[in-house]
N, C-alpha and C positions, 0 to 999 in steps of 0.2 A: 320863921325858919328859911322860907322860900326867899322872902326880903333879904334877910341877913346873907344867904348864898349869892344872891345876885348882887349885892352890895362889895361882897368881896371879890366877885368874879369882876366885877367894875374896878375895882381897885387894882387887881391883877393886870388887867387891861391896860390900865393908866401907867403903871409899873413899867410894863414892857414897852410902851411907845416913849415913855422917858428914856428907857435904857436905848432905844433905837435912837432917839435923837443924840444922846452922849456920844454913841457909838460914830454917828455921822460926823460929829463936830471932831472927834478923833481921827478921822480918814486923812490919808494923806492923798495928795495930787499924784497922777501918773500920766505922761503925755502918750496918745496913741500915736503909733508911727507905722503905717501902713497905707497903700493904695486901696486897701479892701474896706469896705464896710465892717465895724465890729458887730458881734451877734449879742445878743440878749444874753446868752449864757457866759459869755468871756466877759461882760460887764459885770454879771452877779458874782462870777467867780473871783474876780479882781476885788470886788468889794469883801468878799470872805476873807481874802488877804490884807484887808485895810488899805485899798485904794480905792479911790474915785478919779477913773479915767476921763480926763480932758481931750474931747475930739475936735480938733481944729483944723481948718482948712490948712493952715501951713504944715501940720503935723502930716495930714494925710496929701499934700503937695510932695513934701519932704520924701514920705515913703515910696513916693511915686520916680523919684528921680533915677535916670538910668545913668549908673555910675559906669562911665567909659575907661575912666583913668584917674591917676592919683590926684589931681586936682578936683577933679568932681567928687572924690572921696572925701577929700579934706575939707570943702566946701559944705557938703552934706552934715558931716559930723559936726563942724563947727556951729552951722546954723540948728541942728537940732539940738545941741546941748543949749546954745543960746534962747532956743524956744522955750525949753525946759524951763530956763529962769524967768521968762517973760511970763509963763503962765502959773509959774510957782510950783512945777513938777518936782517931785523927788524921785521919779523913776519913770522908766520907758517900758511900755508893753506894745508888742508888734510883731511884724515881719521884719526881719534884719537881713539884708542881702551879704553874700558870702566876704564882700571886702571889709564891711562893718564887723561881721562876726570875728575877721582876723583882728580888728582893732578892740575888741572886748577882749580876746586871747592878750593881747599885748598889754591893756590896760591891767588885767589881774596878774600877769607876769610881774607887770611893774610894782603893783601892789603888794605881792607876795615877797620880791625881793628886797624891797624897801621898808616894809613893814608897815607903811603910812598909807591909809585911806581917808580920803577928804570928803566932809559932808556934803552932799549935793544941794547946797544951799545957793549957789550962784552957778555961774557957766564954768568955773573951774573945778566944780568938785567931780566926784566918781558917783555916776547914776547907774543904779541897779537895773539889770535890763532882764525880761522875762518874755518868753517865745510861747505860742500856743501850741500844745501837744495835741494834735488833731488824729481823731480816728473815724473809721466808716468813710474812707476817702474813696472817691470816684474810681472807676476802673480807667485805664489808658484810654483814651479818646471821647469818653464821657464829658458831660458837663460837670465842671468842678463842684464837688459837694464834699461837705465833712461835718462832724459832729467835734463840738470843742470836749477835750476831757479834762484838761486842767492847764494852769499858768505854769511854766518851767523856768526857775530862774538859770538864766546862762552867762552871767558876769555882769563887769562894770564897764561902763565907756566914759571915759572923760577925754575933752579935747586936746588935753597936753600931750595925749597919745599919739595926735596927728603929726607930733616931731619925727616919728620913727618912718613916717609915708616918705618914698622917695620919688 
């Protein structure tokens, strides 16, 4: 009886391992876009949402760009979505500066007005963007600290939205 229970337990564990492998194969890639290091809780939360986050030097470099004007904005977004294609990412997770948030809003308005959403299979697609909802933030003047609560979908980004930049 004990042997049978152990065999059943082993079979259950093997099934769970196989399910985990299957889930990992189904995971979509997402690009990390931030100058900050990603936290383990952010990686785990993205995985729960079906995304494996690709952390690249270029993604972090682009996340560090000081966007001073329209030219910087356009170049950053074009390089960002192109890099998504290079690494096979279908979404972007990270910290989005206000000018890029504006382009995300523009992209969403365009999708709503045209009724057309392009799959993010290449640099011309609409890439879903997720920002971290952080809680327990440090008080003003203290060392920056936070706890990741969850990822929040904030809209789509598409390099064709750059045509609206003046």
